[in-house]
N, C-alpha and C positions, 0 to 999 in steps of 0.2 A: 661758742654757739655757731651752728651751721648756717642758719638763715640770717640774712641781712635785709632789713626793711628800711627803705627811704621813701619819703613822701614830700612832695612840694607843697608848701603852704604860703599864703599871702596874708599880710596884716589886714585885719578887718576894721574899717572905720565906722560903718553904720551898724548900730546895735539895736536890739529890741526885737519883739516877735514879728512885727510887720516886715522889718528888714530881713530877718531870717527866712521868712516865707518867700520873699522875692528872690533871695539868693538860691534857694532850693528850686524854685519854680522856673525862674528866668535864666539863671546862669549854671544850673546843675552843680552847685557847690554845697559843701557840707560845712555849716558853722561849727566852730570848735573853740576851746579855750585851753591855754597852757598856763599852769600855775606851779608854785613850789620853788624850792631852792632859795628861799628868802629873796625872791624877786617879784615884781608886780605881775599880776595876772595879765595875759595878753590874748586878745580875741583874734582869731585867724579863720581862714576858710581853706578847704581842701577840695580838689576835684573829686566829685562823687564816684566817677568811674574808677579812679585809682584806689579809692577807699574800698569799694566793693571787691575789687580784685585782691587787695591785701587781706581782707577779712576772710577770704576763702581758706587761708592758711591758719591752722590751729596755733602755730607758734607766734602769730602776730599778737595774740592776746597776752602773752607772757614774756615777750622779748623786750629788750631795750631797742627802741626805734629811733630813727633819725628824721627829724622834721627840718626841712630847709625853708626857714621862714625868711622870705625876701633874700634868698641866697645865703643866709646865715644859718649854720647847722645847730640844731638843738637836740640833745639827747633826752628822750622822754620815754615814759611807759603809758600805756592806755589804762585809764582808771574807770571810765564810764562810757557807755555807748547807748544811745537812744535810737530805737527803730520805730518806723511808722507801724501802727497796730495792724494794718491791712496791706498797704502797698510796700513794695520792695525798695523802701527809701530809708537812708540813714538820716536821722533828724538832727543829731548833735553828738559831739564827742568831747570827752575831757581827757587831757593829757597832763601828767605830772612830770616836772623836770627831774632829771637824775643828777644826784651829787655823789661823787665817788666816796664821800665820807659819811653819807647818811644811808641808813638801812631802809630797805623797801619792804612793804607789806604787799605780797602778790599772791594771786590764785594760780597755781600751776597744775596743768592737766596730769592725770594719772594714766600710765600705760601699763596694762596687764599683759604679761608675757608667759609663754609656755602653758597656756590654758589647755590646749588639746592634749598635753602630756600629763596633766594632773591625774593622780590615781583615782580621785573622786569622779572625774569625768569619764575615764576609761571604764569605770564600774556602772556607768549609766546616769551619773548625777549631772546636774546643770549648775552653772555658775551664776550667782546673783551679785551684781556690783552695787555696793551701797554708796560709794563715793566716786565721782569722776574727776574731782580736782581737790587740791589741798592748799590751804593758805600757809605761806611760808614767810619768814623774816630773814633777810640777808642783805649784804652789800651788793651793789650792782654787779661787781665783778664776779660774784658767786651765784648769780641768779641762774638756776637750772632751766633747761628747756622743758623738761618733764620729770616726773617721779616714776621710777620703774618698780613694779610689784611683780615678783616671780611667783607664779601659781603652780610651778612644776612639781612640788612635793606635797600639795594639799590633798588630804584624804577626804572621803565622803563624810559629811556632817561636821567638817572643820571650817574654821573662819580664819581670815588674816586680819590682824589688828595693826593699828598704826605703830604701836610699840615694837612690833616685829620688823619694821622697816628702818633701815639705816639711812639717816639723812645725809645728803651730800655734804662735802666739806664746806664749812662756813654757813650752812643753812639750818634753820630751826623751824620745827613745825609748831604753828600757833596753838593747835589743839593740845599738844604735849605741854607747852608752856602754861596752859590753863588747867593742867591736870587731867585732861580727857584722853581716852584711848578708844576712839571710834573703830567700828568694823569697816574694813575696806571692801571685802568680798567674802563669800561663803559658797560652799558646794553642798547641795542637797538633792535627794531624789525628787523627780517631778511628782506632783500630787496626782493621784489617780482620780479620774472622773467617774463618779458613781452615777449609774443610770437609774433614774427614778422610774418606779412602776407607774403605768398609766392609770393612776387612781382617779383621774378626772373623769374618764369615760365611765368607770364603774360607779362613781358618785352620781354621774348624770343618769345612769340606768336606775340606780336606787331611787333617785328623785322622781323619775318618770313613773316607776312602779308605785311609789307612795302617792303620787298625784292621781294615778288610775284608781287606786284603792279609795282615795278620798272622793272621787267622782261616783264610784259605786255606792259609797255610803250615803252621799247626798241624794242619789236617785232613789235609794231604798227608803230614806227618811221622807222624801217627797211622796212616794207611793203610799207609805203608811199614813201620812197626813191626809191624803185624798180619801183613803178608805175610812178613816175616822170621820171625815166630813160627811161622806155618804151615809154612814151609820147614824150620825146625828140627825140628818134630814129625814131618814126613814122613820126614826123614832118620833120626830115631830109630826 
């Protein structure tokens, strides 16, 4: 793996929502928990600034990370991340300890390559990506940085399915284990936009004409009624 991520962490003694709010507000720290590998869960804090910097790298989400907890190194993977719904604040993080003998379930990003060379694209088609990441199962030593999907030979109106992708050595795709074969990407011609005729204005014109005819009819009826009234009076 090309990238190496190391973050400093400190054991957290105060727990609870109130303590977490104080840590985020007053000390600019991110509350987190480390669990797994048949060891007790451990509450820690990490510098918010360093966390935000690390999260800018796609590989941080799928790499084996090193947390230096009170100067003691722990190998972990990121399992959950909670962000503030509005503000650019990391609310909480969950890390799972890594054991060399236990398989990991991880979501790995998909990288599509040679898209501009695909025959379907050169013919005017556009690529639709159906999946941006894949869940895999593997030992920590076999954890890939990403899964590569070559689009260079995909024709127009063709799709790439997971069954067509060779998994890296020691890696299994969870979807395949479940008997699924999802579509990863496809190439189709863009849909043509059909211009609608301005039927609204025509309809408005017809409505106005009908209204005018109605007014004429009402005026005619009123005139006839007045004539009938005068006739009745003259007869009286």
